[in-house]
C-alpha positions in Angstrom: 34.2 -8.7 13.3 31.5 -7.0 11.0 28.1 -8.2 11.9 25.6 -7.1 9.6 22.1 -7.4 10.2 19.5 -9.5 8.0 15.8 -9.3 7.4 14.3 -12.7 6.6 11.0 -12.2 4.8 8.3 -15.4 4.6 6.6 -15.6 1.4 3.3 -16.0 3.0 3.6 -13.1 4.5 5.2 -11.0 1.8 2.4 -11.8 -0.6 -0.5 -10.9 1.3 -2.5 -7.6 0.3 -2.7 -4.7 2.6 -6.7 -4.7 4.2 -9.1 -3.2 1.7 -12.2 -1.7 2.2 -15.7 -0.6 0.0 -16.7 3.1 0.9 -20.8 2.6 0.5 -23.0 5.5 0.2 -27.1 4.9 0.6 -29.9 6.9 -0.6 -32.1 8.2 2.1 -35.4 10.5 2.4 -33.5 13.7 3.5 -29.8 14.6 2.0 -29.9 17.0 -1.7 -28.5 15.8 -4.8 -26.2 19.6 -4.2 -25.0 18.3 -0.5 -23.8 14.8 -1.2 -21.8 15.8 -4.0 -20.7 18.2 -2.6 -19.0 16.1 0.4 -18.1 13.6 -2.0 -16.7 16.6 -3.8 -14.6 17.5 0.0 -14.1 14.6 1.1 -13.0 11.7 -1.2 -9.4 12.6 -2.8 -8.9 13.3 -6.4 -12.7 13.0 -7.6 -13.5 15.1 -10.2 -17.2 17.2 -9.8 -18.8 15.1 -12.9 -17.4 11.4 -10.8 -19.1 12.9 -8.2 -22.7 13.7 -9.2 -22.3 10.4 -11.4 -22.3 8.4 -7.7 -24.6 11.0 -6.3 -26.9 10.2 -9.7 -26.7 6.5 -8.8 -26.8 7.1 -5.5 -30.5 7.9 -5.9 -31.2 5.6 -9.2 -29.8 2.4 -8.0 -30.3 2.6 -3.5 -26.5 2.6 -3.0 -22.7 3.6 -4.2 -19.5 2.9 -3.9 -17.7 6.1 -4.0 -13.6 5.0 -2.7 -12.1 1.8 -2.4 -9.0 1.1 -0.9 -6.9 0.9 2.3 -8.9 0.3 5.5 -7.2 3.0 7.5 -8.1 5.4 4.6 -11.7 3.9 4.3 -12.4 4.1 7.6 -11.7 7.8 7.6 -13.5 8.5 4.4 -16.4 6.4 5.7 -16.0 8.6 9.3 -16.1 11.9 7.6 -18.9 11.4 5.3 -21.3 10.6 8.1 -20.1 13.7 10.7 -21.2 15.7 6.8 -25.3 13.8 7.6 -24.9 11.1 4.9 -26.1 7.7 5.2 -23.5 5.1 4.8 -23.3 1.3 4.9 -20.7 -0.5 7.2 -17.1 0.0 5.9 -17.0 -3.7 3.5 -13.8 -5.2 3.7 -12.7 -7.1 0.6 
């Protein structure tokens, strides 16, 4: 006799999104524009130099900028890496 394994997917669970989060850099009085932009370029994947500088300027002008949004696990990694470079970070915001 042939036994087949079948998986029953709960429709409520299959539509649930993976947790997402926002990574936000805050303005401070000690990090230079160059340092912030370099950190973003080094740590945030696929960010262009122009985007890194635009975000750095936004941090300076408005006090904060969302530098990355996505999977919670990746957000935690980028947050920790930016923090370790001395940037002032907001707590991770889950979306």
